[in-house]
N, C-alpha and C positions, 0 to 999 in steps of 0.2 A: 504493500500500500504506500509506504513512505517512498520507495523507489519510483512507483508510478507517479506520485505527486511531484517528486523531484524532476522527473523527465518532463512533466507538464509545465512546471515552473520554468524550466530551461527553454521550452518551446515558446512560452509566452514572452520571456525576456528577449529571445532572439528575434521573434516577430516584431516586437516593439523597436528594438535596435535597427533591424533591417528596414523598417518603415521610415525611421528618422534619418538614418545614415544613407545618404545618396551621393550623387556625383559632386555636389558642392562640398560636402564634408570630406569625401575621399580625396578630392583634388587638393584640399587645403584652402580653397578660396574662402569658404565660410569662416574657418578658424582665423585666417589672416585678417579678414575685414571686421568680423564681429568681436574678436577677442585680442589678437596680437596687436592690432592697430592702437590699442589703448595702453600698451605697456604693462606695468605691474597691475594696474587696475583691471586689466583684462582677465587676470586670474580670479579676481573677486566676481567678475561677470560669469565666469565658468561655474563658480560655487553657487551663485544665484540660479543659473540656468539648470544646474544639476538638481537642486532642491525642487525646483518647479517641475522638471521632467518626472521626478519620482512621484511627487504628490499628485500632480494633475493627470499623469498617466493612469494612476490607480483610480482616481475619481472617474475618469472617462470610461475605463473598463467596467467599473462597478455600475455606472449608469447604463452601459450596454447590456449588462446582465439583467438589471431590474426593469429596463424598458424594452427588453427583447429586441434590441436594435438590429435592423437589417442593413442600414446605411448610416451615414452621419446625420441624416435628417431628423431622426427621432431625438437625438441628443440636443441638436440645435433648437428644436421646437420647445424642448423642456427647459433649457437653461436661459433661453432668450425670449420665449413666448412665440406664438405662431407667426405674427406679422413680421417681426424682425428675423425670426428663424428662417422664414421663407427667403428673405433677402440674402442672408448669409449662406443659405443652402445653394442659391444660384451662384453666389460668388465663389464658394468652395468648389462646386461642380465645375465651374469655368476654370478655376486655377488647377484643379486636378488634371483637366484636359491639357492645359498649358504645360504643367510640369511633366506629364507623360510625354508631351512633344519634346520638351527640353532633354529628357532622358534618352529618348530615341535618337535625337541629334547628337547627344554625348556618345552614344554607342557608335555612331558613324564616325565621329571625330577620333575615337580611340583606334578604330580600324584603319583610318586614313593615316594618322600620325605615327602610330607605333607599329602597326603590322603591314604598312604599305599596301593596303587593300582599298578598293573603291569605297568612298563615303556611303554611297547608296547601298552597298552590300552590308555595311555595318548597321545602317538604320533598319534595313529589312530584317536582318538576323535578330537584332534586339527586339523589334516589334513582334515578330512571329513567336519567339521564345516566350516573351512576356504574355502574349495572348494565349498561347497553349497552356501556360501555367495556371492562369486564372479561370480557364474553363473547368478546372477541378474545384472551383469555389474557394472557401476559406481554408480548406485542408491543403489545397495547392499552395496558397500563400504561406501557410505555416511551414509546410514541407520545404519550400524553397529557402526560407530564412533559416530553418534549422540546419540546413546543409551549408549555406553560404556564409552566414554571419560569423560563426566561429573562425572560419578561414580569414574573413575580413579583419576581425579583431586581432588575430595573431599577426597578420601582415602589417597592420598599422602600428601596433605596439612594438613589433620587431624592428621596423624601420625607425620608429621614434627612439627606441632603446639604443640602436646602433649609432644614431646621430648624436644622442646625448652622451654616449660613452666617448665618442670621438672628440666632442667639444668640452665635456665635463658639465655636470649638473649646475655647479656654481657659476660657470661662465655663461651657461644658457640663461640662468636667472638674471645675471647682471646685464645681459644683452637686451632684456625687455625694455623697449623704448616706444613711447607713443608716436604715431604718425597720422596726423589729422587728414592727410590726403587719401588714406585708405579707409578711414572710418565712415560708416554709413550715417551716423548721427553723432552729436557732440558728446553725450554722456555714456559711460560704460554700462550703467544699469539699464538705460533705455535700449541700448544695443542688445543686451542680454534678453530683455523682454521681447524685442522684435524677433530674435533668433528662436526663442521658445515658441512664440505665438504662431509663426507661420509653419514651423515644423510640427507642432502639436495639433494644430487645426487640420492640417493635411492628414495627419495620422488618425484623426477621428473616423475616417472612412474605413479603417481597419480595426482600430481599438474598440469601437462600439460593437461591431459584429463578433470580434474576438471575445469580448466579455460575455456576449450571449451564447457563444459556442462553448466556452470553458465552464461558465456558471459555477464558479467556486471562489469565494471571496479571499480565502487564504492564498490560493494559488495565484490569483490576480495581484494580490498585495506584494508577495515576494517576487513575482515576475516583474512587476512594475519597478520595485526597488532595485533589483538586479540590473534591469535594463537601463534605468536612469543613471545609476552609478557607473556603469560601463561607458555610457555616453560621455559623462563628465571626465572620467579617467582618460579616455582617448582624446578628448578636446584639450585637456590640460597638457598632455604629452606632446600633441601636435603643435600647440601654441609655443611651447618652449623650443622644440626642434626647429620650427620655422623661424622663430625670432633669432635663433643662433646663426642663421644664414642670411638674415636681412642686411642690406636691401636686395641682394642678388636673387633671393628666393621669392620676391614679389613679382611672380610671373603667372601665367594663366593656370598652370598646375603646379603649385609650390611643392607638394609632396613628391611629384615625379622629378622635380629638380633635385630633391635630396637623394634620390636613388643613384644619381650619376657618380656619387662618391663610393658606391658599394658594388660596382661591377655590372656587366651587361645582363647577367641572369636576373639580378635583383630588379633592374629596369623593366625587363619583360614580365617578370612575375607580378610586380606591382601594377603594371598596365592591365594585366588580366584581372587582378583584384579590383582595380578601378572600374573595369567593365562590369564585374560581378556586383559591385555596389550600385552602379547605374541600373542594372537588371532588377535588383530587389526593390528599388524605389519605383521603377517602371511598373513592376508587378503590383505594388501597393496602390499606385495612382490609377492604373488601369482597372484594378478591382473596384475601387471607389467610383470611378467615372462610369464604368460599364454597369455597376450596380444601380446608379441613378438612372441611366438610360434604360436599363432593364425594367424599370417600373413603367416605362412607356412601350418599349419593344420587348420581344423575347430575349432572354439573356444571351444566347449565342449570337443573335443578330447584333445586340449591343456591343459585344466583345469585338466582332468584326468591324463595326462602325468606328469604335474607339481606336483600333489599330490603324485603320485607313486614314482617319483624321490626323493621327500622330505622324504618320509617314508624310502626309502632305505638308504639315506645319514644320517638320524638322528641317526643311530647307532654309529656314531663317537663321540657323546656327545655334550653337550650344551656349557659349559664354555670354553672348549679347542678350539672349532671352533670360538667362539666369540672373545677370546683373540688374536687369530692368525690373523684373517682376517680383523677386524674392523680398527685398526690403519694402516694396509697395504693399504686397499682400500681408507682410508682417504688421503694418499699421492697421489695415482693415481687420485683421484677425484678432487684434487686441480686445475687441468687444466680446469675442468668444472666450478668450482667456479670462476676462473679468467674470463672465458667467460661470465658468468652471471653478474659479477661486471662491465665488459666492455660494457654490452648491452645498458644501458641508454645513454652512450656516442655515440654509433653508430647511434642512432636515430630510426626511424620507421623501423621495421623489414621487410625484403623482404620475400615473401612467399605467 
């Protein structure tokens, strides 16, 4: 029984991590802009975001259990009320589609830049594999993350550890210096809130149904804690490692820049890991986007439509879409974050 629960906690944690950890995180762009750009204060931002990820992830999954959520809509209607919930439902559905498009474009960029393959082949491969995964429903999403996320965590922490060993932990700490040109907003705490808000709100499309699927408060609590702490640990390590290589590491893919100091095999391996992280986020976004379309069309038709739309939109490019939409949606999503923070005060949900 204990072993079975432990395995379920692990699956919940890896699904949570895989939903949040995407191309922006794996590339180091999110860490560079939302944390490293604030110097030592960026570490305080990581602590704040870790606490919020742990607490709000658990709240979201418990709401999914009690509301028997099939998509993010049930949670939004509960925490915001039906009128505002409908507005945010539309915004999240749109952003899920945009993020799916960004991930598909990121898959194409990895194929083109690292594997010398056509961009269109990379987008097609990423889109088709993500679509095939979500045809299995929530079990497919959980299975994908259970396999991929441990590999991602080991690769990120391994690269971070090697970089910090090369420079020294003390030297990495002393290298933390603010750079306002990279920061999305002026204050470190607002940057942390934006980072949590857009990541967590996007994750609702998976966390709600995940809570309904697992339906065990203790498992969800420990899975949420483990997932949130792992996210914080990786973000802190990446912030230190990237800061130790600034300003040279302030490139499109900072973490891939770090691999050049560790041999060609490490470069190729991390490129594969980066694609895998793109894949897990594409799966989560496609699941949420198709789930909403599936309330109008049949699910299989919704999956095919989602993949086709992402393929068409991917031609706009990876980094441009990511830089434009993520901070903007973080601002919009703050209203949902406030609703989730207020939820424990409200008491037992109605529904």
